[in-house]
C-alpha positions as a Markdown table, in Angstrom:
| # | Residue | x | y | z |
|---|---|---|---|---|
| 1 | Unk | 0.0 | 0.0 | 0.0 |
| 2 | Unk | 1.3 | 3.4 | -0.9 |
| 3 | Unk | 1.3 | 6.4 | 1.5 |
| 4 | Unk | 1.9 | 4.2 | 4.6 |
| 5 | Unk | 3.8 | 7.0 | 6.1 |
| 6 | Unk | 1.0 | 9.5 | 6.1 |
| 7 | Unk | -1.7 | 7.0 | 7.1 |
| 8 | Unk | 0.3 | 5.8 | 10.1 |
| 9 | Unk | 1.0 | 9.4 | 11.2 |
| 10 | Unk | -2.7 | 10.2 | 10.9 |
| 11 | Unk | -3.7 | 7.2 | 13.0 |
| 12 | Unk | -1.0 | 8.0 | 15.6 |
| 13 | Unk | -2.2 | 11.7 | 15.9 |
| 14 | Unk | -5.8 | 10.7 | 16.0 |
| 15 | Unk | -5.2 | 8.3 | 18.9 |
| 16 | Unk | -3.4 | 11.1 | 20.7 |
| 17 | Unk | -6.4 | 13.4 | 20.0 |
| 18 | Unk | -4.0 | 15.8 | 18.2 |
| 19 | Unk | -6.4 | 17.2 | 15.6 |
| 20 | Unk | -3.8 | 19.7 | 14.2 |
| 21 | Unk | -1.4 | 16.9 | 13.3 |
| 22 | Unk | -4.3 | 14.9 | 11.8 |
| 23 | Unk | -5.1 | 17.8 | 9.5 |
| 24 | Unk | -1.5 | 18.4 | 8.7 |
| 25 | Unk | -0.8 | 14.9 | 7.6 |
| 26 | Unk | -4.2 | 14.6 | 5.9 |
| 27 | Unk | -3.3 | 17.6 | 3.8 |
| 28 | Unk | 0.0 | 15.9 | 2.8 |
| 29 | Unk | -1.9 | 12.7 | 1.9 |
| 30 | Unk | -4.3 | 14.7 | -0.2 |
| 31 | Unk | -1.5 | 16.4 | -2.1 |
| 32 | Unk | 0.2 | 13.1 | -2.9 |
| 33 | Unk | -3.0 | 11.5 | -4.0 |
| 34 | Unk | -3.7 | 14.4 | -6.4 |
| 35 | Unk | -0.2 | 14.1 | -7.8 |
| 36 | Unk | -0.9 | 10.4 | -8.5 |
| 37 | Unk | -4.0 | 11.3 | -10.4 |
| 38 | Unk | -6.5 | 10.3 | -7.7 |
| 39 | Unk | -8.1 | 13.7 | -7.7 |
| 40 | Unk | -11.5 | 12.6 | -6.4 |
| 41 | Unk | -10.2 | 11.1 | -3.3 |
| 42 | Unk | -7.8 | 14.0 | -2.8 |
| 43 | Unk | -10.7 | 16.5 | -3.1 |
| 44 | Unk | -12.8 | 14.5 | -0.6 |
| 45 | Unk | -10.0 | 14.6 | 2.0 |
| 46 | Unk | -9.5 | 18.3 | 1.4 |
| 47 | Unk | -13.2 | 19.0 | 1.7 |
| 48 | Unk | -13.4 | 16.9 | 4.8 |
| 49 | Unk | -10.6 | 18.9 | 6.5 |
| 50 | Unk | -12.3 | 22.2 | 5.6 |
| 51 | Unk | -15.7 | 21.1 | 6.7 |
| 52 | Unk | -14.6 | 19.6 | 10.0 |
| 53 | Unk | -12.1 | 22.3 | 11.0 |
| 54 | Unk | -14.7 | 24.8 | 12.2 |
| 55 | Unk | -16.9 | 22.2 | 14.0 |
| 56 | Unk | -14.4 | 19.7 | 15.6 |
| 57 | Unk | -11.1 | 21.6 | 16.0 |
| 58 | Unk | -10.5 | 23.9 | 18.8 |
| 59 | Unk | -9.7 | 27.5 | 18.1 |
| 60 | Unk | -6.1 | 26.8 | 19.0 |
| 61 | Unk | -5.8 | 23.9 | 16.6 |
| 62 | Unk | -7.2 | 25.9 | 13.7 |
| 63 | Unk | -4.9 | 28.8 | 14.3 |
| 64 | Unk | -1.9 | 26.6 | 14.5 |
| 65 | Unk | -2.3 | 25.9 | 10.8 |
| 66 | Unk | -1.3 | 29.5 | 10.2 |
| 67 | Unk | 2.3 | 30.7 | 10.4 |
| 68 | Unk | 2.8 | 31.9 | 14.0 |
| 69 | Unk | 4.1 | 35.3 | 15.0 |
| 70 | Unk | 6.0 | 36.9 | 17.8 |
| 71 | Unk | 3.6 | 38.1 | 20.5 |
| 72 | Unk | 5.6 | 41.3 | 21.1 |
| 73 | Unk | 6.5 | 42.5 | 17.6 |
| 74 | Unk | 3.6 | 40.8 | 15.9 |
| 75 | Unk | 5.9 | 39.8 | 13.0 |
| 76 | Unk | 5.6 | 36.3 | 11.6 |
| 77 | Unk | 8.3 | 33.9 | 12.7 |
| 78 | Unk | 9.0 | 32.8 | 9.2 |
| 79 | Unk | 8.3 | 33.0 | 5.5 |
| 80 | Unk | 6.5 | 30.2 | 3.7 |
| 81 | Unk | 7.8 | 29.3 | 0.2 |
| 82 | Unk | 5.8 | 26.7 | -1.7 |
| 83 | Unk | 7.7 | 24.2 | -3.9 |
| 84 | Unk | 6.2 | 25.5 | -7.1 |
| 85 | Unk | 7.6 | 29.0 | -6.4 |
| 86 | Unk | 11.2 | 27.7 | -6.6 |
| 87 | Unk | 12.8 | 27.9 | -10.0 |
| 88 | Unk | 16.6 | 28.2 | -9.5 |
| 89 | Unk | 18.5 | 24.9 | -9.4 |
| 90 | Unk | 21.6 | 24.3 | -7.2 |
| 91 | Unk | 24.9 | 22.9 | -8.4 |
| 92 | Unk | 26.8 | 21.0 | -5.7 |
| 93 | Unk | 30.2 | 19.5 | -5.4 |
| 94 | Unk | 30.1 | 15.7 | -6.2 |
| 95 | Unk | 30.5 | 14.4 | -2.6 |
| 96 | Unk | 27.7 | 16.7 | -1.3 |
| 97 | Unk | 25.5 | 15.8 | -4.2 |
| 98 | Unk | 25.8 | 12.1 | -3.4 |
| 99 | Unk | 24.9 | 12.7 | 0.3 |
| 100 | Unk | 21.9 | 14.8 | -0.6 |
| 101 | Unk | 20.7 | 12.2 | -3.2 |
| 102 | Unk | 20.8 | 9.5 | -0.6 |
| 103 | Unk | 18.8 | 11.7 | 1.8 |
| 104 | Unk | 16.2 | 12.3 | -1.0 |
| 105 | Unk | 16.1 | 8.6 | -1.7 |
| 106 | Unk | 15.3 | 7.8 | 1.9 |
| 107 | Unk | 12.4 | 10.3 | 1.9 |
| 108 | Unk | 11.0 | 9.2 | -1.4 |
| 109 | Unk | 10.9 | 5.7 | -0.2 |
| 110 | Unk | 9.8 | 6.4 | 3.4 |
| 111 | Unk | 6.7 | 4.2 | 2.9 |
| 112 | Unk | 9.0 | 1.2 | 2.6 |
| 113 | Unk | 10.9 | 2.2 | 5.7 |
| 114 | Unk | 8.0 | 2.9 | 7.9 |
| 115 | Unk | 6.5 | -0.5 | 7.3 |
| 116 | Unk | 9.7 | -2.0 | 8.8 |
| 117 | Unk | 9.6 | 0.4 | 11.8 |
| 118 | Unk | 12.2 | 2.7 | 10.3 |
| 119 | Unk | 12.0 | 6.4 | 9.5 |
| 120 | Unk | 14.2 | 8.5 | 7.2 |
| 121 | Unk | 16.6 | 11.0 | 8.8 |
| 122 | Unk | 15.0 | 14.4 | 9.3 |
| 123 | Unk | 17.8 | 16.8 | 10.1 |
| 124 | Unk | 20.7 | 18.4 | 8.2 |
| 125 | Unk | 23.3 | 20.8 | 9.4 |
| 126 | Unk | 24.9 | 22.9 | 6.6 |
| 127 | Unk | 28.1 | 24.8 | 7.4 |
| 128 | Unk | 30.7 | 26.6 | 5.4 |
| 129 | Unk | 31.5 | 30.0 | 3.8 |
| 130 | Unk | 28.7 | 32.3 | 2.7 |
| 131 | Unk | 27.5 | 32.4 | -0.8 |
| 132 | Unk | 27.9 | 28.7 | -1.5 |
| 133 | Unk | 24.2 | 27.7 | -1.6 |
| 134 | Unk | 23.0 | 26.6 | 1.8 |
| 135 | Unk | 19.7 | 28.5 | 1.5 |
| 136 | Unk | 19.3 | 27.4 | -2.1 |
| 137 | Unk | 19.9 | 23.8 | -1.1 |
| 138 | Unk | 17.0 | 24.0 | 1.4 |
| 139 | Unk | 14.8 | 25.4 | -1.3 |
| 140 | Unk | 15.8 | 22.7 | -3.8 |
| 141 | Unk | 15.0 | 20.0 | -1.3 |
| 142 | Unk | 11.6 | 21.7 | -0.9 |
| 143 | Unk | 11.0 | 21.4 | -4.7 |
| 144 | Unk | 12.3 | 17.9 | -5.0 |
| 145 | Unk | 10.3 | 16.5 | -2.0 |
| 146 | Unk | 7.3 | 18.7 | -2.7 |
| 147 | Unk | 7.2 | 20.2 | 0.8 |
| 148 | Unk | 6.9 | 23.9 | 1.6 |
| 149 | Unk | 9.9 | 25.4 | 3.2 |
| 150 | Unk | 9.6 | 27.8 | 6.1 |
| 151 | Unk | 12.5 | 30.3 | 6.2 |
| 152 | Unk | 12.7 | 31.1 | 9.9 |
| 153 | Unk | 13.1 | 34.9 | 10.5 |
| 154 | Unk | 15.7 | 35.4 | 13.3 |
| 155 | Unk | 14.8 | 39.0 | 13.7 |
| 156 | Unk | 11.3 | 37.9 | 14.8 |
| 157 | Unk | 12.4 | 34.7 | 16.6 |
| 158 | Unk | 14.9 | 36.4 | 18.8 |
| 159 | Unk | 13.1 | 38.6 | 21.3 |
| 160 | Unk | 14.4 | 41.2 | 23.8 |
| 161 | Unk | 11.8 | 40.0 | 26.3 |
| 162 | Unk | 13.1 | 37.4 | 28.8 |
| 163 | Unk | 11.9 | 33.9 | 27.9 |
| 164 | Unk | 10.2 | 35.0 | 24.7 |
| 165 | Unk | 12.9 | 33.6 | 22.4 |
| 166 | Unk | 12.6 | 30.1 | 23.8 |
| 167 | Unk | 8.8 | 30.4 | 23.5 |
| 168 | Unk | 9.1 | 31.4 | 19.9 |
| 169 | Unk | 11.4 | 28.5 | 19.1 |
| 170 | Unk | 8.8 | 26.1 | 20.7 |
| 171 | Unk | 6.0 | 27.8 | 18.7 |
| 172 | Unk | 7.7 | 27.4 | 15.3 |
| 173 | Unk | 8.6 | 23.8 | 16.0 |
| 174 | Unk | 4.9 | 23.1 | 17.0 |
| 175 | Unk | 3.9 | 24.5 | 13.6 |
| 176 | Unk | 6.3 | 22.1 | 11.9 |
| 177 | Unk | 4.9 | 19.2 | 14.0 |
| 178 | Unk | 1.4 | 20.0 | 12.8 |
| 179 | Unk | 2.2 | 21.0 | 9.2 |
| 180 | Unk | 4.8 | 18.8 | 7.4 |
| 181 | Unk | 7.4 | 21.1 | 6.0 |
| 182 | Unk | 11.1 | 21.9 | 5.8 |
| 183 | Unk | 12.0 | 24.2 | 8.7 |
| 184 | Unk | 15.1 | 26.2 | 7.7 |
| 185 | Unk | 17.2 | 28.1 | 10.2 |
| 186 | Unk | 19.8 | 30.4 | 8.6 |
| 187 | Unk | 22.5 | 31.9 | 10.7 |
| 188 | Unk | 21.8 | 29.1 | 13.1 |
| 189 | Unk | 24.7 | 30.1 | 15.5 |
| 190 | Unk | 22.5 | 33.0 | 16.6 |
| 191 | Unk | 20.3 | 30.6 | 18.6 |
| 192 | Unk | 22.6 | 27.6 | 19.0 |
| 193 | Unk | 25.7 | 29.2 | 20.3 |
| 194 | Unk | 28.0 | 27.4 | 22.7 |
| 195 | Unk | 26.6 | 27.5 | 26.2 |
| 196 | Unk | 30.0 | 27.7 | 27.8 |
| 197 | Unk | 30.6 | 31.2 | 26.2 |
| 198 | Unk | 31.3 | 33.3 | 29.3 |
| 199 | Unk | 30.4 | 36.5 | 27.4 |
| 200 | Unk | 26.8 | 35.3 | 27.0 |
| 201 | Unk | 24.0 | 35.8 | 29.6 |
| 202 | Unk | 22.1 | 32.9 | 31.2 |
| 203 | Unk | 19.2 | 33.5 | 28.7 |
| 204 | Unk | 21.4 | 31.8 | 26.1 |
| 205 | Unk | 21.4 | 28.5 | 28.0 |
| 206 | Unk | 17.6 | 28.5 | 28.2 |
| 207 | Unk | 17.4 | 29.2 | 24.4 |
| 208 | Unk | 19.8 | 26.4 | 23.5 |
| 209 | Unk | 18.2 | 24.0 | 25.9 |
| 210 | Unk | 14.8 | 24.8 | 24.4 |
| 211 | Unk | 16.2 | 24.3 | 20.9 |
| 212 | Unk | 17.7 | 20.9 | 21.7 |
| 213 | Unk | 14.5 | 19.7 | 23.3 |
| 214 | Unk | 12.5 | 20.7 | 20.3 |
| 215 | Unk | 14.9 | 19.0 | 17.9 |
| 216 | Unk | 14.7 | 15.8 | 19.9 |
| 217 | Unk | 10.9 | 15.8 | 19.7 |
| 218 | Unk | 10.7 | 16.7 | 16.1 |
| 219 | Unk | 8.5 | 14.1 | 14.2 |
| 220 | Unk | 9.9 | 12.8 | 11.0 |
| 221 | Unk | 7.0 | 14.2 | 8.9 |
| 222 | Unk | 9.0 | 17.5 | 8.8 |
| 223 | Unk | 12.6 | 18.1 | 8.1 |
| 224 | Unk | 14.8 | 20.6 | 9.9 |
| 225 | Unk | 17.7 | 22.2 | 8.1 |
| 226 | Unk | 20.1 | 24.5 | 9.9 |
| 227 | Unk | 22.8 | 26.6 | 8.2 |
| 228 | Unk | 25.7 | 28.6 | 9.6 |
| 229 | Unk | 28.9 | 30.4 | 8.4 |
| 230 | Unk | 30.4 | 30.1 | 11.9 |
| 231 | Unk | 30.2 | 26.4 | 12.8 |
| 232 | Unk | 32.9 | 26.9 | 15.5 |
| 233 | Unk | 30.4 | 28.9 | 17.6 |
| 234 | Unk | 27.8 | 26.1 | 17.8 |
| 235 | Unk | 27.2 | 24.2 | 21.0 |
| 236 | Unk | 28.7 | 20.7 | 20.9 |
| 237 | Unk | 25.3 | 19.2 | 21.8 |
| 238 | Unk | 23.8 | 20.8 | 18.7 |
| 239 | Unk | 26.1 | 18.9 | 16.4 |
| 240 | Unk | 25.0 | 15.6 | 17.8 |
| 241 | Unk | 21.3 | 16.4 | 17.1 |
| 242 | Unk | 21.7 | 16.4 | 13.3 |
| 243 | Unk | 21.7 | 13.2 | 11.2 |
| 244 | Unk | 23.6 | 14.7 | 8.3 |
| 245 | Unk | 26.3 | 17.3 | 8.7 |
| 246 | Unk | 27.6 | 18.7 | 5.4 |
| 247 | Unk | 30.3 | 21.2 | 4.6 |
| 248 | Unk | 29.0 | 23.4 | 1.7 |
| 249 | Unk | 32.2 | 24.7 | 0.4 |
| 250 | Unk | 33.2 | 26.8 | -2.7 |
| 251 | Unk | 32.6 | 25.0 | -6.0 |
| 252 | Unk | 35.2 | 22.7 | -7.4 |
| 253 | Unk | 36.3 | 22.8 | -11.0 |
| 254 | Unk | 33.5 | 20.7 | -12.4 |
| 255 | Unk | 30.9 | 22.5 | -10.3 |
| 256 | Unk | 32.2 | 25.8 | -11.6 |
| 257 | Unk | 31.9 | 24.7 | -15.2 |
| 258 | Unk | 28.2 | 23.6 | -14.5 |
| 259 | Unk | 27.4 | 26.9 | -12.9 |
| 260 | Unk | 28.9 | 28.8 | -15.9 |
| 261 | Unk | 27.0 | 26.7 | -18.4 |
| 262 | Unk | 23.8 | 27.3 | -16.5 |
| 263 | Unk | 24.4 | 31.0 | -16.1 |
| 264 | Unk | 25.5 | 31.7 | -19.7 |
| 265 | Unk | 22.9 | 29.8 | -21.7 |
| 266 | Unk | 22.2 | 31.6 | -25.0 |
| 267 | Unk | 25.6 | 33.3 | -25.1 |
| 268 | Unk | 28.8 | 32.1 | -26.8 |
| 269 | Unk | 32.4 | 33.1 | -27.6 |
| 270 | Unk | 33.9 | 32.5 | -24.2 |
| 271 | Unk | 36.3 | 29.6 | -23.3 |
| 272 | Unk | 34.4 | 27.6 | -20.7 |
| 273 | Unk | 37.4 | 25.7 | -19.4 |
| 274 | Unk | 39.4 | 28.9 | -19.1 |
| 275 | Unk | 36.7 | 30.7 | -17.3 |
| 276 | Unk | 36.1 | 27.9 | -14.8 |
| 277 | Unk | 39.8 | 28.2 | -13.9 |
| 278 | Unk | 39.7 | 32.0 | -13.7 |
| 279 | Unk | 36.9 | 31.9 | -11.1 |
| 280 | Unk | 38.7 | 29.4 | -8.9 |
| 281 | Unk | 38.2 | 30.4 | -5.3 |
| 282 | Unk | 35.0 | 32.3 | -5.8 |
| 283 | Unk | 31.7 | 31.3 | -4.2 |
| 284 | Unk | 28.9 | 30.0 | -6.4 |
| 285 | Unk | 27.0 | 33.3 | -5.8 |
| 286 | Unk | 30.0 | 35.3 | -6.9 |
| 287 | Unk | 30.4 | 33.3 | -10.1 |
| 288 | Unk | 26.7 | 33.8 | -10.9 |
| 289 | Unk | 26.9 | 37.5 | -10.3 |
| 290 | Unk | 30.0 | 37.8 | -12.5 |
| 291 | Unk | 28.2 | 36.0 | -15.4 |
| 292 | Unk | 25.1 | 38.2 | -14.8 |
| 293 | Unk | 27.2 | 41.4 | -15.0 |
| 294 | Unk | 28.9 | 40.3 | -18.3 |
| 295 | Unk | 25.6 | 39.3 | -19.8 |
| 296 | Unk | 23.9 | 42.5 | -18.8 |
| 297 | Unk | 26.7 | 44.5 | -20.5 |
| 298 | Unk | 26.5 | 42.3 | -23.6 |
| 299 | Unk | 22.7 | 42.9 | -24.0 |
| 300 | Unk | 23.2 | 46.6 | -23.8 |
| 301 | Unk | 25.8 | 46.3 | -26.6 |
| 302 | Unk | 23.3 | 44.2 | -28.7 |
| 303 | Unk | 25.5 | 41.1 | -28.7 |
| 304 | Unk | 25.5 | 37.6 | -27.4 |
| 305 | Unk | 29.2 | 37.1 | -27.9 |
| 306 | Unk | 31.2 | 37.3 | -24.8 |
| 307 | Unk | 35.0 | 38.0 | -24.5 |
| 308 | Unk | 37.3 | 36.9 | -21.8 |
| 309 | Unk | 38.4 | 40.6 | -21.4 |
| 310 | Unk | 34.8 | 41.4 | -20.3 |
| 311 | Unk | 34.9 | 38.8 | -17.6 |
| 312 | Unk | 38.3 | 40.0 | -16.4 |
| 313 | Unk | 37.1 | 43.5 | -16.1 |
| 314 | Unk | 34.2 | 42.6 | -13.9 |
| 315 | Unk | 36.3 | 40.1 | -12.0 |
| 316 | Unk | 38.9 | 42.6 | -10.9 |
| 317 | Unk | 36.8 | 45.7 | -10.6 |
| 318 | Unk | 33.5 | 44.3 | -9.3 |
| 319 | Unk | 33.6 | 40.7 | -8.1 |
| 320 | Unk | 36.4 | 40.8 | -5.6 |
| 321 | Unk | 35.1 | 44.0 | -4.0 |
| 322 | Unk | 31.7 | 42.4 | -3.3 |
| 323 | Unk | 32.4 | 38.7 | -2.9 |
| 324 | Unk | 33.2 | 37.2 | 0.5 |
| 325 | Unk | 36.5 | 36.0 | -0.9 |
| 326 | Unk | 39.5 | 37.8 | 0.4 |
| 327 | Unk | 40.9 | 39.8 | -2.6 |
| 328 | Unk | 44.6 | 39.4 | -3.3 |
| 329 | Unk | 44.5 | 43.1 | -4.5 |
| 330 | Unk | 42.2 | 46.0 | -4.6 |
| 331 | Unk | 40.5 | 47.9 | -7.4 |
| 332 | Unk | 43.0 | 49.9 | -9.4 |
| 333 | Unk | 46.0 | 47.7 | -9.0 |
| 334 | Unk | 48.4 | 47.5 | -11.9 |
| 335 | Unk | 48.0 | 45.1 | -14.8 |
| 336 | Unk | 51.1 | 43.2 | -13.6 |
| 337 | Unk | 49.4 | 42.2 | -10.3 |
| 338 | Unk | 46.3 | 41.0 | -12.1 |
| 339 | Unk | 48.3 | 38.9 | -14.6 |
| 340 | Unk | 50.4 | 37.4 | -11.7 |
| 341 | Unk | 47.2 | 36.5 | -9.9 |
| 342 | Unk | 45.8 | 34.6 | -12.9 |
| 343 | Unk | 49.1 | 32.9 | -13.4 |
| 344 | Unk | 49.1 | 31.7 | -9.8 |
| 345 | Unk | 45.8 | 29.9 | -10.3 |
| 346 | Unk | 47.3 | 27.3 | -12.6 |
| 347 | Unk | 50.8 | 28.1 | -14.1 |
| 348 | Unk | 50.7 | 25.1 | -16.4 |
| 349 | Unk | 47.4 | 26.1 | -18.0 |
| 350 | Unk | 47.9 | 29.9 | -17.9 |
| 351 | Unk | 51.1 | 29.9 | -20.1 |
| 352 | Unk | 52.6 | 33.2 | -21.3 |
| 353 | Unk | 50.8 | 32.7 | -24.6 |
| 354 | Unk | 47.5 | 32.2 | -23.0 |
| 355 | Unk | 48.0 | 35.2 | -20.7 |
| 356 | Unk | 49.0 | 37.3 | -23.6 |
| 357 | Unk | 45.8 | 36.5 | -25.4 |
| 358 | Unk | 43.6 | 37.0 | -22.3 |
| 359 | Unk | 45.0 | 40.4 | -21.4 |
| 360 | Unk | 45.8 | 41.5 | -25.0 |
| 361 | Unk | 49.5 | 42.3 | -24.3 |
| 362 | Unk | 52.6 | 40.8 | -25.8 |
| 363 | Unk | 54.3 | 37.7 | -24.4 |
| 364 | Unk | 57.4 | 39.8 | -23.8 |
| 365 | Unk | 55.4 | 42.0 | -21.4 |
| 366 | Unk | 54.1 | 38.9 | -19.7 |
| 367 | Unk | 57.7 | 37.5 | -19.4 |
| 368 | Unk | 58.9 | 40.9 | -17.9 |
| 369 | Unk | 56.1 | 40.9 | -15.3 |
| 370 | Unk | 56.9 | 37.3 | -14.3 |
| 371 | Unk | 60.6 | 38.1 | -13.8 |
| 372 | Unk | 59.9 | 41.2 | -11.7 |
| 373 | Unk | 59.8 | 40.9 | -7.9 |
| 374 | Unk | 56.6 | 40.6 | -6.0 |
């Protein structure tokens, strides 16, 4: 029988008199049946939920189906993004892609697992430098698994009122319990910081304790994904709570090529291999922005032909000044420093001849630069 997972969750919630969770998993079941072409049954379930909500659910149960908000600021604790709203695809390094594909396989086959008393892992911790796709990965999982993603808003979650932050954490987790979704925490270190930090007040310990308890009681119908650029700040107990811990790092060579291919569709004239080497060390976001800048300039010039010179101009004058990557030079540096930088990326590939063509200077000039000090 298909949809064992949802059926068992509905029965479990019903026996516990938890009408909110019954409605949440029933909605998930309805969506899956509709996708499988069983629209009549799906509509019956949806209509049943709508008709019974006002008569059998308590006021608290009905309101829990809506995204909660902070009692003091009145701001919602998160933003809901539906799977059909997500259009951008993520390109991952091969080892991370393999781990994510395994995670997806578990969830797409959770009916088989639950029959054997097993459930798929439901927590992922993403860490690494900014701009490498942690948020986009959460959104892509939402699209693949057809689950809404809730982007938790830390500015609403963290309250200046004593005890309110822990309460908000509990509230957003209760929402995820009742409404199967992907719960995504960005800048996770803000609420999961090491409790031994002597510079923090006692309130931090209460917040982290609340967070740990809620993760422990998280049902497998929902998925929690946390992301941080400062993994060294996380409490050690937080690490143990996550089934999958992934370093989302800057793209490797093959990933850079795929990002470039995806970003420059419809344009030609550039050397894909050369460009992938030139952007070594940049984040995925920076590579996409570089391609966007060059495309925008090309469109204004009524052309779809791109030159390496155009990429180099934006790389040195724009990308390094806005990317999170530490720049080896600043805007306005001499041509010599820029040529030396490209040469340092791969001296075997960037020969004097190649550099001469890239920068449109003579090989004698290149040779002179390489022999100079610095």
